[in-house]
Steps between C-alpha positions, in 0.01 A plus 500: 500500500638253250822315568690701239385836639720703737493439873394860565345794317433863596198689366312828536130494419490834320829460313472135401122467478504152657273446799646283779212251523616336175782345703274351768586137562815525287733691733506702821391862451634787713304816424548856629183711459588854387163647403133404496378167636455135418279232653471123489335208673716316751376231742142583402529874573555808288839655583595855399854630441550875471787738442781424743428127534729208433320201347639146496336227298639157570468238229223307672322781681175460299465865396188556290303777323771765498373849418685830454393863526548700175792695652672199655878496469752269659849361468524125536743220450439131461727222622478129438463290813834322459680832460317651796618220728853638475404816687286390791618569856587246769258251657331728753449786259381267225234349724378840619517665161326240291232445761426873511506551122276201445233679705580861395583540127456880531728692738451878555841667525595789725649804326862404567432138407347601168804717420731207578300260284489751214878541517548122492263471202675786318842345558384163368335658195810709421734201513265281296484761224876571492762296318769382738739203489382397846135592456356176636718514810399860566130421461532200731665716766235772467223241531667379817502857636133539410409175676675598821338845491161342437531248784613777733192707414264205539653413837317789668181296464639157588412539868135459403561142392455203726751239385509270802300234320619146445526560125715811540724337757554204267563737209761704687676184616491366143674812369762479774570137408523582130751777570707253699482195274427610141865453405460125531125427508242640262202264524171583670498156663825573684355811668162346577683219681702755696176671602323168579217585262393356165619645171144586386444689827825693454393591147164617635666711770730676253213582266281618787759724665708630207305417183815319384589136485753327724709433188503873422648577841759225470597639159512854639757421768695274265519782244634733769780252567568464129513875435734552794742240369479602134590852610832364628730466194741279696243217507468287189163383371599145590591602856166674548312202362677267744462741792123510447469123460386492138544164332692651208607830348238443232226468762627812674503698173147389420384609848664842462353548154153409628503736798723787383420494130867477400777243523761527780753625244260764366414614852868574564538722193 
């Protein structure tokens, strides 16, 4: 997606006539298969998604040769990576979830799980198509609900993962450190030193385990802190900037604009 495009979009294949593969490599795609089937190559193998499956395409998941059956129908929404980082779970869940999704882009849903996902999709679509003075806030909250529902559903398969590798242990510890120190330290070098590993190795670990950079994770937890403080009207922009160790209010505003798409003042409206 281009910089001036929205952080999220909701589409239906039949209604909008836009196939989801056009967004590959531009944003994350969350797709709920409603009818028919689709297939694509992933990690050198042909993968099939049928009715009742949830499909997740990460930005760098190397999906190729997507094909659709003539009757294929699906709801899907796309989210930019920076926007998505606002909704990820805590360190343990993030490690499990992204490791699993990286290996399993297609997830067959049980009947109750499909109904829950369909309700979440319908709620998001309804709010996105309705005029409301707090539309963006409502959509953000519904996306958060969807993410928690999705992680809960995926968790029934997490026991099949073996995460006791050196890379995963370093990754989990990295996320714990970022949660603890992102208010005052936001450089990759700081965390690599804490872990007694090199910065290039930390970057490699984050890409290997989560398909996201170390900087992405630092930004994710920093954004959480920012959103929490901006939601408190008693805190001034200057106070928040100082509390999070930004060099100036201008630097803080630029950071917020980059990661949230709006200025601190606009976010509070």
